[in-house]
N, C-alpha and C positions, 0 to 999 in steps of 0.2 A: 917430507912440505907437510906443515903442520897445516896448511887450506887444502892440503888433499884430504887428510885424516876426517878433516870438519867435513870436508865435502862428502866421503864416505858413511859414517854415523849419520848425517842428513838424506840419504840414501834409503839407510840401513829402516833410519825410523819412519820414511815414509813409506816405503813399505808394511812394516807393520803398520801404520795404518791406514794404509790401505785395504789389508788384510781383516783389518780391523771395522772397515764402515764393512766391507763386506758382511763382513760375518753378522752386525749389527742387520742391514739390511734385512738379513736371508732369517737372521734369529727372531726367538717371540717376543714377548715382554721382558727379557732379560737383558739389565742396565750395566753389566759388565761389562759387554764390548764399548758399549755409547759411552763409558768413561774412558776403557783403553785408549779407544779411537784419537777424543780430544787431546790425550796428556800425548800419546807419540805425537800425532800430529804437533800438537805444543812445544815439544821436543826438539820435534825435526827445524821448525818453524824459527826458533833460538840457532840453533847450529847453521841453519843458512844464513842464515844475518851476518851468523860471527864468520860464516864461509868468506862471504863477501867484504867485509873489513879485514882480515887473514889477507885475503889477493889485492886487497888498495895498501895494506903495507908493504907485504911479498913484494911485488910487482909496478908499485907505486900508480895504479888507475884501474879499471874494472871498463873496460874495452865494447860499449853494445853495439856498438857496428858487428862483431863478429854475431854469428848465427848461434854457437856453442854459447855466451853471457847472457848472447839476445833471452834464449829457452829458460837458461839460469834464473832472468831477473824477473820473465814470464808467471815461470812456475815460482817466486815467491811472492810475488805483486799479486797472486792468486789466491795461494796461500792465505795469505794477509788479509783477504775483502773477506773470504769465507771464514775466518775467525773470524772477524770487525760482525756478519750475516749473523755466525754461528749466537755468536752471545748479547747482539740486537733481538734477535726474532726467533731463535734458540729452532729455530730450522737443521736441527742435524742432521739427517740422511742429505742432506745438501751434499756432504763432507763422501760420501758412498759417488760421488760424479767426480766432484771436485780435486779431490787427493790423486787419484788414478790419472786426472790425466797431469798434473802437477809432476806423479812419478815420471810416468812415459816423457815426458818434456824434460827432465834431466839427462832421462838414461839414454833419446836421444840425440840430448846434448854432448853427452859427453865422451861418444864414441867419433864424433866430428872434427877435424883436427883444430887443436890451438894455435899453428904460431903466427905468429904478425904477417902482414903484408907491410910493404913498403907505403902504403897509403898513406896505413893508416896514421902516419902523422898527421897528413892531411888532412882527417878526418878527426882527432882530436881536437872539438871544437868545440864550446860551449853548446854553440844550437845545433850540433849534431847529438848530444847527447839530450840535450830538453826533447827535441823533437821528434828521435826513438823512446826516451822513454816515455812522452805521449803518448804515440804511437800503443806504444806497449802493451801500458795502460788501460789504453782504451779499448783492446782486444781481451784483457782480461774480463772487464764488462760484457760484453760480447762475447764469451764465454759463460758470463754469469747469467746474462740474458737465454743462452743455448741452454743449460741443463735447467733453471726455471724453466723454460720451451717445453723440454722434455719432462718435465715433473706434471706438468700439466696436464701435455696429454696422457700421462701414465694414471692423473687421479683423474681425469673426466673418462679416459674409461672408466675405470674402475667402477667410476659414479651410473655411468648411466649400464653395465652389467650386475650394478648392484651386489659387486663381488666388494661386502664392507672386510676383509681380513686384513691382518696385520699392516702391512703394507700403506693400503688405506688409511690406516691412525698412524703412522710413518708421517708421513703426507700432509701440509699442511693445506689450507682452505683453498678453490681456488681464485676466490677472488686477492686474497693477500699473494696469491703466486703470479698473476692478471699482474698486480701493481706493482710488483720487484722486477716485475720484467718490463715494464716499461720506464720503470725507471735507470736500469742498468739502460737499455737503448738510450735513455738522453743521455747520459752519467757518458758514455763511450761515446756518442755523436760529440760531445763537446767534443771532448778531450784529444780526439781522430781530428776536429776541425783544426784545434790548436796545434797540432800538431804538425798537420799540412801548411797551416799557414806558417809556421818556421822552418819547415823542411823547403817549402818553396821559395823564403825568401833568403836563407839565407845558399842555397843552389845558388839562387840566380848569383848573389855578388862574391860568393866564390867563382864560378866556373861560369855559370851562361846558366838560363834554363834547356833542357832537351828532354823527349819523350825519351821514357824506357818501360818496359813489360809492368814496372813493381808500380810507380807512378800510374800509371791508367788502370791498374789492380785497384791501388787506392782511393783513386776518383770515383770510379763503378762503386765499393763497397760503400764512400763517402755518400754516393747517390741515390743507394739503396734503403739504405737508415734514414736518410732525409725523404725518402718516400716513403718509408714508414712511419715516422715521426707524423706527418702530412695527412696519409691514413688515419694515425687514431684521432688525430684532431677534427680534421674535418669529416670524414669520410663515418669512423666512427670504429676502426679494427680494433679489435679486442677480444678477449680468449682463446680461442680456438684459430683461431686466420693467426693471432698478434703472435703463439706460438711457433708455429710453423712459419714463419718468417723471420723469429729470429733462428731458427734452428738456419734455414736456407741462407741467412749473412754472417752466420759463421763460420759456415764451408766456405763461404767466397774469404772472409778473415784468411782461414788457414789456408787457403790456395795463396793468397798475396803474402803474408809475412813466411812464412814456408815451401812450399809449391814453388815457386816465380823462382826462389835464391836457389836453391838444384835444379833448377833445369837451364834458365840461364843466367849465365857467365859473364857479367860485364861491370861497366864501370859502375854500376849501382854499389855493385853486391847486393849484402843483406840490405842496406838501405834502399 
């Protein structure tokens, strides 16, 4: 299938891009790896987009209700956001964190079963796609906040220890990292909120409301980030504390979107 070929090309490009980004992170001031990583990532993103389009034409739909498709969409959106941040703020080193996660997401999704379940015919509704897409885009924003938090902690440690080395020069300022972290959390919280509202309305309309582990995890994540934003505004949680909170929050996101699905099998499935 053409779709499978494009998917393999995407994997190859992301693999080469990951290698180039890590080489750039460890290398000196050479710009060869910098240009190579960005070019391969851009080509990979283009083929990733074509993969979605060809799958849509071959099978008639792209089911975000499957973990394999959801992971592919998450990786696609993550790379898209990175490319935007790269061209807007020139934080090239961010790719050293983002692209490996995108590659892992695609590889982990590729080994999962892809056959359709009977419940998929019911799940193919507009509200399901909107709900899932918003939740995944929220997860992308929280992933970005996670990486920015990690970068903040690294840069802060380098400053405290006065290690003004090559890595220090490649990392952005602490103020920029903290500001982008805050904006990423706001964006993720807004997307997750809309996703939860649409999901709750659709689930109640179709089959009635019921609690399951994923709903509980999603609500817990929503409350966690609500507290984080409230703390930012009222208490002044910034800098190092905000970085740690972004890291903790994304760990909860991973448990909600992947861990619950692998451990618990029930009516809610991936959603």
